[in-house]
N, C-alpha and C positions, 0 to 999 in steps of 0.2 A: 878864141873860138865863139861862135855865136851860140845862142840858146838852142837852135835847131840842130846845129852840128853836135852840141853836147847830148841832146836827146837822142839823136840817131846813134851816136856812139854807145851811149847807155843801153838802149834797146838791142843793139848788135851783140852786147856782151851777156845778155840775159839768156837763160836757157831757152830752147825752142818751145817748151811747153808752159812757159811763163803765162799766167793768167792776166786778164786785162786789169784786174785789181791790184796784182803784184807790180804789173808795170806802172800803173798809176801811183802807187806807194813810192816806188823807185824815183819817179819824176818829181813827186812832192819833196822827197828828201833831198834831191838835187837842187830844187828851187829854194829849199830852205837854207841850204848851204851857200848858195849864191847871195841870197838876202843877208846872211850873217856876214859874208865877206865884204859886201858893199857897205854895211853898217861899220865894220871895223876900219875900212878905209876911210870912212867920214869921222872916225873917232867916236862912234856912238857904241852902245853896248855896255857890258859889264867887263871891268878888268879881270884877268885870269884869277888872281888870288881871291877876289870877292865871289867869282864864281865857284871855286873850290869850296869856299865856306857855305855857300848856298847848298852845294851838292851834298856835302857832309851832314848839313842839317836836315836835308830831306831824306837822306838814307838812314839817320838815326832814329826816326820816327817809328 
């Protein structure tokens, strides 16, 4: 699915009264997820176990 198609699908699923700011946040989230997937495919990023440790450290502060 192309980026354009993903955004169209996303926007059609949002409530009719969604603000432009809400729509923009949703598109940013979608873009972030796509970037993360691409990084994972390239073998980049943080392994899941290390990520769990980071989250645990952040939430214990």
